C-alpha positions as CSV (number, residue, x, y, z in Angstrom):
1,M,-10.5,-52.8,-36.2
2,L,-11.9,-54.6,-38.8
3,I,-9.4,-56.9,-40.5
4,R,-9.3,-54.2,-44.2
5,T,-8.6,-52.0,-42.0
6,H,-6.0,-54.4,-41.1
7,L,-5.0,-54.6,-44.3
8,A,-4.7,-51.2,-45.9
9,I,-2.3,-50.4,-43.2
10,T,0.1,-53.4,-43.4
11,L,0.5,-53.3,-46.9
12,C,1.4,-48.8,-46.7
13,L,3.9,-50.5,-44.1
14,T,5.2,-52.7,-46.1
15,L,5.2,-50.6,-49.6
16,F,8.1,-48.4,-47.8
17,F,9.7,-51.0,-47.5
18,I,9.6,-52.7,-51.0
19,P,12.7,-50.8,-52.9
20,F,14.8,-51.8,-50.6
21,V,13.9,-56.0,-50.2
22,R,15.2,-58.4,-52.6
23,Y,11.9,-60.2,-52.9
24,P,9.2,-57.7,-52.7
25,I,6.0,-60.6,-53.6
26,L,7.1,-62.4,-50.9
27,F,8.0,-59.8,-48.3
28,L,4.3,-58.6,-48.8
29,L,2.7,-61.4,-48.7
30,V,4.5,-62.5,-45.3
31,A,3.6,-59.5,-44.0
32,L,0.0,-59.4,-44.7
33,L,-0.4,-63.3,-43.8
34,A,1.5,-62.6,-40.6
35,T,-1.7,-59.8,-39.8
36,Y,-4.4,-61.6,-39.8
37,I,-2.2,-63.9,-37.2
38,P,-3.3,-60.9,-34.2
39,D,-7.1,-62.7,-34.9
40,I,-6.4,-66.3,-34.2
41,D,-8.3,-65.6,-30.8
42,S,-11.2,-65.1,-32.0
43,K,-13.7,-67.0,-33.1
44,K,-15.4,-64.1,-35.3
45,S,-12.2,-63.5,-37.3
46,R,-11.9,-64.7,-40.4
47,I,-8.3,-66.8,-39.3
48,G,-9.8,-67.7,-36.0
49,N,-13.6,-68.7,-37.5
50,H,-12.0,-72.2,-38.3
51,W,-12.7,-75.3,-36.6
52,Y,-9.4,-76.9,-36.6
53,L,-8.4,-73.3,-34.1
54,R,-11.2,-74.0,-31.8
55,P,-8.9,-75.7,-29.3
56,F,-6.8,-72.4,-29.1
57,Q,-9.3,-70.7,-28.6
58,W,-10.4,-72.4,-25.8
59,I,-7.1,-71.0,-24.0
60,A,-6.8,-67.7,-25.3
61,R,-9.2,-65.1,-25.3
62,H,-9.5,-62.6,-27.4
63,R,-6.8,-58.9,-27.1
64,G,-5.4,-61.3,-24.7
65,F,-1.7,-62.9,-24.9
66,V,-1.9,-62.8,-28.9
67,H,-2.7,-59.2,-28.9
68,S,0.6,-58.6,-27.2
69,F,4.2,-57.3,-28.2
70,S,5.8,-60.0,-25.6
71,F,4.1,-62.2,-27.1
72,L,5.3,-60.8,-30.7
73,L,8.8,-60.6,-29.8
74,L,9.0,-64.4,-28.7
75,L,7.0,-65.0,-32.8
76,S,9.9,-62.9,-34.2
77,L,12.7,-64.5,-32.4
78,I,11.9,-67.7,-33.8
79,F,11.5,-66.6,-37.1
80,V,15.5,-64.5,-36.4
81,F,16.9,-67.6,-35.2
82,F,14.9,-69.5,-37.9
83,I,13.6,-68.2,-41.1
84,P,15.5,-64.7,-40.6
85,F,14.7,-63.5,-44.1
86,L,10.8,-63.5,-43.4
87,A,11.2,-62.0,-39.6
88,L,11.3,-58.3,-41.0
89,P,8.1,-58.5,-42.6
90,F,6.9,-60.7,-40.1
91,F,7.4,-58.2,-38.1
92,L,5.9,-55.4,-39.5
93,G,2.4,-57.4,-41.0
94,Y,2.4,-58.6,-36.7
95,S,3.3,-55.5,-35.3
96,S,1.0,-53.3,-37.6
97,H,-2.6,-55.1,-36.0
98,L,-1.6,-54.5,-32.7
99,I,-0.9,-50.7,-33.5
100,A,-3.9,-50.3,-35.5
101,D,-5.6,-52.1,-32.3
102,S,-4.3,-50.2,-29.5
103,F,-6.2,-46.9,-31.3
104,T,-9.7,-48.6,-31.1
105,L,-11.8,-48.6,-28.0
106,R,-11.2,-51.7,-26.5
107,G,-7.4,-51.9,-26.6
108,I,-4.7,-54.5,-26.4
109,R,-2.5,-55.1,-23.3
110,P,0.8,-54.7,-25.2
111,F,3.1,-55.8,-22.0
112,F,1.1,-59.2,-21.4
113,P,1.0,-60.6,-18.8
114,L,0.6,-56.6,-17.2
115,R,-2.3,-55.0,-16.5
116,C,-1.4,-52.3,-18.6
117,V,-3.6,-51.5,-21.4
118,S,-3.5,-49.4,-23.8
119,K,-6.8,-48.2,-25.6
120,G,-7.7,-45.5,-28.2
121,N,-11.2,-44.0,-29.4
122,I,-12.1,-45.5,-32.9
123,T,-15.1,-48.3,-32.7
124,T,-14.7,-51.2,-34.6
125,G,-16.0,-50.6,-38.0
126,G,-17.7,-47.0,-36.9
127,V,-17.3,-44.1,-39.4
128,N,-13.9,-43.7,-38.0
129,E,-11.9,-47.3,-38.9
130,F,-14.0,-46.5,-42.1
131,N,-11.8,-42.5,-42.8
132,V,-8.7,-44.4,-41.0
133,F,-8.6,-47.0,-43.8
134,V,-10.1,-44.7,-46.7
135,F,-6.6,-43.3,-45.4
136,F,-4.5,-45.7,-45.9
137,I,-6.2,-47.0,-49.4
138,L,-4.9,-43.4,-50.9
139,V,-2.1,-44.1,-49.8
140,D,-1.3,-47.2,-50.7
141,V,-2.3,-46.4,-54.1
142,I,0.2,-43.2,-54.4
143,L,2.8,-45.7,-53.0
144,F,2.6,-48.6,-55.0
145,V,2.5,-45.7,-58.2
146,T,5.3,-44.3,-56.5
147,N,7.1,-47.5,-56.4
148,F,5.9,-49.1,-59.1
149,Y,9.4,-50.0,-61.1
150,S,11.0,-51.6,-58.4
151,F,7.8,-53.7,-57.0
152,F,7.8,-55.6,-60.1
153,N,11.8,-55.6,-60.6
154,M,13.4,-58.1,-59.3
């Protein structure tokens, strides 16, 4: 999926939690940044197209171990032990990316190194993805309006 769709989905999930978190802006920013991370292994992605990430891309192929819940669990445990208040938004952003990519034609290997693949019928950049994007933008607007007071009342 395109990054805009990932961001719309992550924003939707994050807006559900906003009324219950102490630092909503930080929660939102961490979740949105975490949704970029799985694409660090692709030269074509917004985050992966930086020259200093090329060595990482030599060892990781796109939609390999970085696109797995195995890797997410490892990273999330690091957050839980060292920066616990960022663990939930990180997990939320990263996992929403993985779940969304599992509905694409290429899919993901959710439990790397196991060979099983989770995939669907959505073409990246296609009409169905655009419909998913529009749906989540509409839900985002509704959630933002209903959570407006909670979002800005820190």
